[in-house]
N, C-alpha and C positions, 0 to 999 in steps of 0.2 A: 521532129518530135524530140530527138536526142538533144538538140540545142536548147529547147525549152526546159528540159529536165536539168541540164547543167546550169542554166541561168538561174532557175529557182533554187537549186541547191547552193549556189554561190551566194545568192542574196540572203538565204537562211543562215549561212555560216557567218556572214558579216554581222547580221543582227545579233546572233549569239555572242559573237566576239565583242561587239559594242557593249551589250548589257553586262557581260561578265567582267568587264574592266571598270565598271562604275563602282567606286568605293562605297557609295551610299547604299548599294544593294547587297553588299557583302554581309554574310552571317558570321560575325567574328566569334561568337560563343558556340561551341560544339552543340549540336542538337540531337545526336544519336541517343544520348542518355540524359535523363533529367537529373540535375544536380540538387544537392541539399539546399543551396542558396535559392534556386529557382522554386523549390517546394515551399521554402519559408516565405518567399515574396508572395507567392500565390495564396498561401494559407493565411497570411495577415489580412487579406481582403475577403477570402472565401474559406471558411472552416471546413467546408465539404471536401476540399482538396486533401487535407491531412486526415479527415475522418475516414476516408476510403482506405488509407493505409492502416488505420487502427482496426477497421473491420477485417482487413487481411490478416492481422495478427490473431484475432479471435478465430478466424477460419483455420489457422495453422493447428489449433488445439484439437481439431477432430478430423484432420485430413490424413490419409494414408501416405506413407513414404516420407513424412516429415522428419523421421530419424535417419534418413539417408539410405534406407534399405528397401527391398521389395518384400520383406517378410510379413507374414500375416499378423504378427504381433506389433507391427509398426503402424499404429493408427492414432497417434496423438496422445493427449494427456491421460485419458482413461487407460491406455495401454501401460503407461508407467505407474498408474495407480495400482494396476494388477501386479506389476513388478514389486512394488513396495509392500503390498499386502502379503505376497508370498515370501519375500525376503525377511519380513518381520514376523512370520509365522501366524499372521492374522487370517490367512487363507491356506487351506490344504489342497493339494492336487492329487485326487484319488485315482485318476485315470488319464493317461496321455497317449492315445492311440498313435498319433503322428509325432510324438516327441516334443511338442511345443512346451516350453517353460521347464522341462524336466531337468536336464543336467545343469544347465547354466543358472537357472533361477532357484528352483525348489531344492536342488542339491548344493546350492551356494558356490558352484565352481567359478562363476563370473567374479565373485568377490576375491578369489585367489589368483585368477589368471586374467590380466588386463587385456589380453588379445581376444577375448570373447566379444562378438559383435554387439551384444546387449550393452556393454559399456560404451561403445561408440554411439549407439542409438541415443542413449540418455544424454550424452554430452552434446551430440549434434542437435538434437531437438531443442534443448533448453537454450543453448547458445544461439541458435537460430532465432528464437523469440527475443532474446536479449538484443541481438543486432537489429532486429526489426523495431524494437522499442527505442533503441538509440537513434534510429532514423527519424522517428517521430519527435523525440525530445530535441535532437539537434535542429530539426526543421522549425521547431517552435522557439528556438533561441538558446537552447542548451540547458544544462542541469540547474543553473541558478536563476533562470528566467521565469518570470510570472507573466504570461500572456495578457494582453489588454482585453481581448474578447473573452467573455465567459465560456463560449463554446470551445475555444482553444484551451482555456484553463482546464476544463473537464477532460479534454483529450490528453493533455499533459498528465493529469492525475491518473488517468487510465493506463497510460504508457508506463508510468513509474510503478504502478501496482503490478503490472505484468512483468516488468523487469525484476522487481523484488521477489515476486512469486517464483520466477525461474531460478534465481540465485538461491532461494530458500530450498527448493527441491534439490538443487545440485549439492548443497551442503549436507542434505540428508543421505544422499547416495555416495558421496565421496569423502565422508569423515565418519568414523565409527561412533565417536562421542565428542562432545564439545571440548576442544583444547585450544584456547585463544592464540597460542603461539605457533600452532602447527600450520605450515603452508598447505593449502588445500586446493585452491582454484585461481586461475587468472581473473583479474577484475577489469572489465571493459566498461567504461562509462561514456564513451563517445565513439563515433565511427572511425576516427583516425587511430584509435588505440587498438593495435592488433598484435598477435603473437607475443603477448606479455608473459612474464613468469608467474608462477603461483605465489599468492600472497597469504599472509597469516589469516586464520579464521576470524580473528577479532576484527580485522579490516573488512572482511566480507559481511560479517554480521552487523557492523556499524552502518555499512552502506545500505543493507536491507532495511534496517530500522529507519534510517533517514529517508529513504524513498517512500516508505509506507506512511510515516508521519507527515511528510510534505504532501503526499497524495490525499490524505484525509482532509487536509486544509483545502487543497485545490478542488476536491469533489464536493465541497459544501454547497448544497442546493441542487446538485445534479440528480435527475431522475432518469434512470436507464430506460431505454425504449425496448430492450429485449433482454432475456435472461442470460444470453451469452456475454453480455457486457458486465463490467464491474462498476460498482458505485461505492459510496462512502462506507456503507455497512460491510461490503465485501472486504474492503481495505482493512477495516477494524478487525474483522474475523481472521484474516491472514496474519495480522499483527499479533493477535492473541495466540494463534498456533505457533508463530515464531517465538514468542516469549515462552510458551509452554514447552517447546522442544529443547529449551536451554535451562529447564528447571525453574522457569518463571523469571520475573524481573523484581528488582528491589526498588520500590518507590518510596522516597523520603519526602514528606510534606511538612513544611514549617509555616505557621501563621502567627502574626503578632501585630496588633494595632492596625488592622485593616490591610496588612501586607501579607504577601504569599510568595513562597519559593518551593519548588519541587524539582527533584532530580531523579532520573531513572538510571540504574546501574545494572549491568549484565556481567556476571562473573567478577564482580568487584570493580569493573571499569564503568565510569560515568559515561553514558551514551548520549544523554540529552539533559538540558536544564532549563527551567523557566523561572523568571524572577519578576515580581510585581511589587513596586515600592509604595503603592497606594495611589499613585497618579499615572505612572507609565510603567511599561514592562517590556521584556524581550525574551526571546527563546534562543538557545544555543544548541545546535545539532551538528556534529562532525566539525566543530570549530567555526561553523558559520553562524553569525549572529543576525537575528531578524527582529526588528521592532514590532511591538504589538499593534494590531489594528484597533480601531474604535470598538469593534465588536468584541475583540479579545479583552480589552480593558474592562468593558462592562461585565463580561463573564468572570474576570479575575476579581473584581470588586465583590461579586456575590460569593465566590468560592473562598475569599480571604476570611470570611466569618465562619469559624468552626461550628457555630450554632445559628444557621440562617433563619430559623424560626424567630429569633430575637429581633431580627431586622425586618420582619414581615409587617408592613403597615396596614394592609387591607385584607388580612387573613379572615376567611369565613368558614364556619362549620357547615358542611353541606349535608351531613347525615351520618348514618352508620351502615357499614357494609361488612360482610364476612371476608376475612383474609385468612387463608389456610385454616378454615374451620373455626376461626375465632372472630368475634365482633371487633371492628375498628372504627374510630372516628375518622371521617373524611374531611380534611381541611384543605381548602383552596388557598395556597400561600400567595400565588400570583396567577395571572391568566394562563401562564404556561406550565405551572408546577402545582401538583396536588400531592399531599402527604397523608399517610394513613397511620393512626396511632392506636395501639391496642387498648381497648376499653378498660381492661383489668389492670395492666401494668403501667399504661401511659407511654410506653416506649414506641418509637417510630419503627414500624415493621415494613413499610413500603413507601415508595415515592414514584411518581410518574411525571416525566418531563415531556412536553410537546415540542417537537422540533419541526420547523417549517422547511420544506424542501420544494422550492418552486411554488406551484399551485397546490401542493399536497402537504399534509401534516402527518408526521410519524410520532408515535408514542414510544418512549424508551422507559420501561419499568425497571426499578432497582429495589431489591429486597434486602432487609437488614436483620441479622440474627446473631446468635452467640454473643450476647452482651456480657461484658466483663467490667468490673469496677476499677477505675484508675483515679486515685486522689479524690475519692468520694463521688466521682462522676461515672455513669455507665456509658460505655462506648460499644458499638457493634464491631466484633472482630471478624465477622464473615459478611461479605457484601456480594450479592449476586446481581448481575446486570444482563439484560437481554437486548440484542440488536437483531431485529428480524427473527429468523429461525435459530440464531446462535445465542447460547447462554454461557456466560463466563463467571467464574467464582474467584473472588479476591479474598485472601486471608491475611489479616493484620498480624504482624509479628510482635510489635510493641508500640505503645503510646506513652509519651512523656508530657507532663503538664508543668509549665513554668520552669523548664530547664532545657539546656542545649540549644537555645535560640539567642542570637545577638543581632545588633544592627547591621553588622557586616554581611549577614546572610541575605540582606535585601538590597545590597549595593552592587554596582557593576564591577 
């Protein structure tokens, strides 16, 4: 019996030795941890691979302990919304039996002493989301990549929104008021970038805006399957909050002979610029230049006319409807756009654009008011636009007619 056991053991050892020495059977790439390259390769064929990582990012927003502690106030995004409400005096704490939020938050001691754990929680939570978003973005080709598959485009857009959202909240916690030259946070835009120094607020803000503007484009046509996900409307809403936190943005628009240029400045610094010469166009954000798509060219041609009604070839009067308690003519300018004109004054008081998103159609209403006369022409100086449940108001500071525009404005 003993001989048989020894013999079988010996044969097994030879077999193992023989197979282990065959080079064709060697696993040359480590398999204990999945790499970004492996994720990218898999995601290029099956978007569900990276979609799972994106769902994990959303889950971080309502999980306990994501701020790195076991405290009862460490439960994700809403926990830090409570922090901000109390720190900004929007919420009062009338009773605290167990001391939660009392000294550190409601008495503002964490703002004076960086050793308070609440500071660590906020930092850990948002940078954890940033790192996770960078994992998704790197796997899809990096910051400048535009994935071929629509599903991956949408995931890339969502990841950039989440990254921008996290940086935006960090700016609100770690800078008292906007000072573009003040170093406030490290900026990490890929997985290899670690332990970096703090950079100027202007650099952080430019990065946030770039992420959101790119995400809005990437998410065009995406319909979210659950409320925990972000879509194009959410990206626009966060962008509006971002601009509002910095006193708003300065938008300069120039049109001439079917050409259009517009630039967005924050604190006097030009953050982005778009130029359309009548035939082609481009956008510049953070020094990166991107040519217009066919859809963007078509939209620019429509926007280049300051009075689009003059170019409406098949406009039809559809009837009269009450708008804000006053009768207005309903005019269908195109299949996708309807305008409303006050019966008494003739001024446009509202327009509704229909935007297709996959198999669904969303209506975006815009209201016009506070008309003022410039060079004999009345222009609306207050424009209100709604995106889903969010409403944003834009106030015009000045309008100039037949001045301040040259051919150079529409050149590269």
